[in-house]
N, C-alpha and C positions, 0 to 999 in steps of 0.2 A: 437498665442496660448493664451488662457485665463490665467489670473494670478491665478485663484483659484486652489489650489493644496492641497494635503493631508498635514495636519499640523504635519507630522512625524519629529521627531527631529533626529539629527545625533547622533549615538551612540558613536562616536569618539570625539564629541565636548568637549572641556575643560570646567571645572566647573568654572564659572565666579564668584562664591562667594568665591573662595579661596584667601588667602591673597597674595598680590603682594610684591615683594622685594622693599625695600626703594630706593635703588639706585644701581642696577646692571649695569655693563658696557654695553653699547649697542654694539651689534655685528657689526651693520652697520647702517648708517643713510640714510634716503630717501633724494633725492635732495631737496634743499631749494626751496620751492614753490614760495616764494617771489621773488627770483632771476629769476626763470623761467618766472614769469609774469611781470618782470620789475617793481616790487613794492617795494619801500623803506619804512623804518620807518618814514622818513620825509613825504612821500606821505600820509601815514596813519594819521599822526598828523594834516595834512591839511584838511582831510575830514571833511566836515560839514554836519550834518544831522539835519533836523527840527524835533522838538518834535511831531508835528502833524502827522508825517510820521511813528510814532511808530508802529502802527498796520495796516499799509497799506500792504496788502498781494498781491498786483498786481505786483509780480516779479517772478523770476524763482526759488525762494526757495521752494515754494509749487506750482509746475506747474500743470495746468489743462490739462486733456487729450486732450482738444480741442485746446490748444495753440500750435502754430508752428512758425517756423522762428527764426532767430538769434536776440539776444539782446546783447548789449555791455558787460553786466556782466554775461551772461549766461554760463553754463558749456558747454564744447564741446560735451557732451552727450545730444542731444536734444530729441532723440526718446527713449521712455522707453524700456528697454531690454525685449525681449520675453522669457517667461519662458517655460520650458518643463512641460508636463502635470503632471509628478510625482515629480516635484521639491520639495526639502525639505527646512525647515526654514533656515538652515545654508548654503544652496548652494550659491556660489558667485553671480549668476545672481539674486537671490532673494534679497541678501543684497544690491546689486547695485541698484536695483529698489527701495528698501526701502529708501536708502540714497538720491536717486535722486528725489523721489516723495513725501516722507512723513516726513523726519527728519526735526525738527524745528531749523535749524542752526541759523536763525536770532535771535530768542528769547534766544537761548543758549548763543550767543554772548552778548546780552544785560544783561543777567543774570550774566555772569562772568565779564563783563566789567564795570558794574554799571553805565553806561552812553551810550547815543547814539553815542557820538563821540569816535572813537578809542583811546585807552590809553594803558599804560603799564600794567594795570590790566588784560587786555587780551593779549597784545603783548608779555609780559614776562611771560605768563602762560605756564606751561608745559602740553603737551598732550602726552599720550603714546598709540601707536597702537599695537594691536595684529592682525597680518596679517593672511590671510587664510591658510598659510603654518606653522602657529604658531611662525613665527619670531616676535620678540618683539622690537619695536622701541620706545626708550625713547627720552625725550628732544626735542620734536617737538614743534614749536611755530609758531604763525601766527598773522600778524597784523590786520586781518579783518575776518569777518565770511565768506566772499566770498572765501578767500584763504584757509580757513579751509575746506570749502565745496569742493573746487576743488581738494585738496590733498586727501580728503577722497574718492571722486569719482575715483581718479587716483589709490589709493592704495587698496581701497575697504576692509577695515579691518573687521574682524569678530566682533570686539568691540573696544572701546577705553576708556581710563581712563583719569581723570583730576587730575592734580597735583597742586602745589603751584605757586604763583607769585614769581619770583626770582629777585634779585637785578640787574641782567643783562639778556639779551636775552639768553634763554637756548641753542639756536643753536650756540651762540658765546662763550660758556663756555670754549672751548679748546684754544681759542685765548687770554684769559686773562693772564696777567703776574702772578698774584697771585690767587691761587685757593680760597683763603678766600674772594675774591671779588665776588664770585658766591655762594650765599646762599639764602635759602627761606626767604621771608619777609612777606608773607600774604597767607592765605588759609581759606576757610570757615571751621568753626568748624563743625565736622561731627561725627555721631554716627551710629553704625552698630548693627543690631539685626539679629541674625541667628538662625533659629529653631534647628539646630544641637546642640546648647548649651542647649536645653531643652530636649534632648533625654532621660535623666534619669527620667523625670517626665511626658513626654507625652507617652501615651500608644497606640495611634491610628496609628502613623507612626514613622519612624526613618530615620536617615541619610538625603538624599536629598528629600525624599518623604514628601509631605504635603497633608492635606485635610482641609476642612472648619473647622473641630473641632480644630485642632492644630493651625490653623491660629489665633484663638482667643488669643493665647499667644502674637503674634505680636500686635494685637489690644490693649491688655492691656498695653503692653510696650509703644506704641505710646502715649496712653492717659496719662500715668504717666510721661514719659519723657518730652513730649510737655508741659504739665502743669508746670512742675518744671522749664523748660527753660524760660517760659514766666513769671511765677509768682515770681520765686526766683532769676532769673538773668536779667529779663527785656528784653529778646530778643524778637523781633517781626517778623523778616523775616525768618521763619522756613519752609522748604519744606521737606516733607517726600516722598521718592521715593521707589516704589517696586523694589526689586533686580532682578526680572524676574523668581525666583524659590521659595526660602524658607526664604526670609527675607526682610528687609526694611532698608533704609539709611536716616538719617536726615542730611540736609544741612542748616546751620545757616549762613546767609549772612550779618548780622548786621555788620557795621564797627568795633565795639568793638570785635566781635567774629573773624573776618577775620584777624585782627592785633594782636591777642592774641599770646603771646609767649608760647613756649611748656610747661613751668612750670605751667602756668595758665590753659592750656588745661588739663594737668594731674590732677590738683586740681578739676576741674569741673567733670572730668570723675570719680574721687575718690568720690566725693560728691554723685554721682548717683549710685555708686557701693555698693550694699547691700549683694548680694549673693556671698559668697566667699568659696573657697575650691573645690577640684575635686570630681569625682564621688565616690571615696572611703572614703572621709572625713566624719566627723560626722556632728554636727549641722552647718548649713551653714549661719544661720542668728543669729548674736550676736550684738544686738543693745541695747543702754542704755535706761533707763527709767528715767523720762518720755520721751515718744517718741519725736523725733525732729519733728517740724511742717511739714516738707516735708514727713516724714514717716507716721505721723498721717493722713495727706491728702491723701497719696497714699493708705493707708489701707482703708480709706472710699471709694476710687475709686474702689479698687480691691475686696472688700467684696461682691459686687453685682455679680461679676463674679465667685467667688469661688464656690458658690453653684451649678450654672448651668454648667459653662465651665470646672470646675475641678472635682467636686464630681460626677456630672451626666455624663458629656461627656467623661472625661478621666477615671473615676472610678480608681484612682491611687493606692488604697489599696486592690484591688481584689485578688492579689496573696499573699500567705503566707509571702514571703520575703519582700514584700512591706508593709505588715501589721507590720512586725517587725520594719521596718523603722519609721513607725508612732509612735509605742510604745517607740522608742529610744528618740523621741522628747518630750515626756511627762515627767513631773518632779517628779512623785511619784511612787515608786516601787509597793506598795500595789495596787494602782489603775491600774498599768500596768498588774499586775498578774490577777486581776479580769477581765480586758478587754480581756486578752489573753485566759483565760478559756472560756469566753463567745463566742469569735470568733472561737476558735478551735471547739466548738460544732456546729458552723454554718459556715462552710468553704466558702460558696457562698454568704455570707452576703455582701451587697453593700457598697461602700464607703460612700454613703449618710447615711445609717443606722449606720455604724461605727462611723462617726463623731458625730451623735446624741447620740450614746452610751456613749461617753466620759462624757458628762454632766449628763446623766441619772445614770450611775454607780457611779459617784462622789457624786451625791445627795443622793444616796441610802446608803451612809456611807461605801463604800468599803475600804476607808482609814481614820483612825481616826486622822492622822496627816496631812491631806491634806491642803496645803496652797492654798486657793482659788485665791489669787492674782497671785501666781506663775503659777497656771493652766491657768488663763486667758492670761497671757503674753505668755505662751508657745503656746497657740492656735493662738494668733496674729502672732507669729513668724512662725508657720506652714503655715498660710495663705500667709504670705509674701514669704516663701520659694517656694511655689507652684504657685505664681502669679506674683511676682515682676520681673521687667525686668532683663534679663540676657544679658548684653552688652558686646560686644567684645571691651573692653576699650582701647586696644593697638591701634586701629584704630583712636581713638580720641586724643591721647597724642602728636602726632607730626604733624607739618605742612607738612612735606615731604611725608606723606603717600598718595598714589594714590587711588582714588575711581572711580568706574565705573560711566560713565556719565549717566545722565537721558536720556531716550528715545533710548538708544542702545537696541539691541536685545540679549537676553540671548541665547547663542549658543546651549544649551542643551534642552531648552523648546520652543524656538522660540518666547517666549513672550516678549513684549516691556516693558522696565523699566519705567513705567508711574508714574506720581505724585499721591499721595494719599491725597484726600481732608479730612483734619482732622475733619471738621464739619459732614462728612459722613463716618467716619472711620469704624463704625460697619457694614456699608452696603458694604464695599470694599470686593470683592471676587477675590482672586488671580487666581483662576481657570477660572474666566470669563474674565481675561485680554486678549485682542486680540493677536493672533500670527501674525507674519509678513505675512505669506501666506494668512491668513484669511483677512487681511487688503487689500492686493493687489487684492484678489478675490472680495472684496466689491467695490473697484473702478471699476472693470470690470462690475459688475452687475449694478452699478449706471449708467455707460456710456451706457450700453445696453438698459436700460430703458428709457434714455433720448435721445437716438439716433434718433432724428426726425429733419427735416429741420427747423421747426419753433422754436426749442429749441437750435439750434446751438450756438447762441450768449450767451444764458444763461449758456451753458456748458463751454464756454471759461472763464467765470467770476468765476467759482467755483474752488477753490484750491482742489487738490486731497484729502488732509486730511479731508476736510469737507464732503467728500463722505463716510467716514468710521466711525467705532466706536472709532477711535483715537481722534475724534474731541473734546469730553468733556475734555479729558486729556490735549490736547494742549491749549484749552481755559482756563483751570485752570492755566496752566503754564503761559500764557500771563497775566492773572490777577495778579499772584504772582510777575512777573517781573515788571509790571506797578507800583505796590505798592512799590517795591524796588527802582525803578528809581525816583519816586516821593520823597521818603524819602531822597535819595542821593542828589537831587536838594536842599532840605531843609537844609541838612548838609552843602552843598557848600555855600549857602547864609549866613548861620550862621558864617562860617569861614571868608567869605568876610567881614562880619560886625564886626569881633572880634577886629579889629585894627583901630578904629576911630581916626581921627586927633585931637589932643588936643592942646589947646592954653593956 
């Protein structure tokens, strides 16, 4: 049967953007894949990998449709599973085909391990699996990417999350004499942007629904937060990942970020938090003047989006109750009364016009006691309230928090959680991200077009992901990982040279 099927999502799929518990007890544990394969942590430590093999794809991680036969490290599942014509994105056979043929296990390993050679950065890392029956397995760990891949092919989870690196192997936590001996010691600094946090100001969609108009809120947030992380904190290895439905996650892999204690994570999250208060609260932006350099820079970034993405696309003050919200944010009662009278006489006046009316009515002398500086500052705060990132800061504050892995499939939409190239962030279209059934269909079409005797050898050499629209996202991930590994090698050389022999 062909892989191309209708990209219909399961109505019963769980929402993968919901927060996960920090440490619920696991109901049961999967068998230790390392013991099943006869693989010890000592074996892992002895593995030696050459750096020139970094991007050698001639293995079973990305099998080609033309490859057959057994290899020593291959999965027992050699033949791609056949899909029913009406298969859905969340169907187990679809997920199994995706993991077997398209998921970049090797690059995920290198990204989390920070080295080609297996280490505790990966071996003591927690993975949590959500199985097809919604069973939730925590504290899974693996010494190598091959064993992670084998267990995922065996369990076929609907998705999986990544947790911290612990002081001991997560699988061995119950055998430790003291519970204090098992604690998180490292984790990427992460940030979460979710469009549901913008529901009070976005007018085009709400809840889990998104469109290209409201995605601009995520674009603005990425531009502001990424710039702050690089310019203000000096982080370099930042990867943004689409959540699969209505948001994005930032993963910062710099050693300083990974080893940061919770108090410092909380401080950075607080530094980036400007919008405060719930939907019923009053003024949500209360910042000191003169503006902090981060806020002044952010305002410069966001002003260009305010006119088009907010005033034109969202038209936030079209309704009378929304107009009242705008008037509450202005500092002068006489000015407010004059504006209210003008807008009541033209109830369908656009937000673009209403924003222009503020300065026009002020200049016309509607208020004799108007403080021009206070009005300017109020308008700046309004721009920030409608454009500045609304972060779920709780995700960032603790090492122990689990976050969905890059390249997993969102069970509700079927879309792959792909990396976002920040150099092309404005061009990223969440509705154009491929679904898992679409990708498997692309493999079938490529194979059908190339199915000629003279092209048989060529087909064998092409990994399946290169036949699909997933290729640019995997290539971007590879480039990000290569940059991280290069930097980690430099750090190691610096450490080795820190203790010269003195005479």
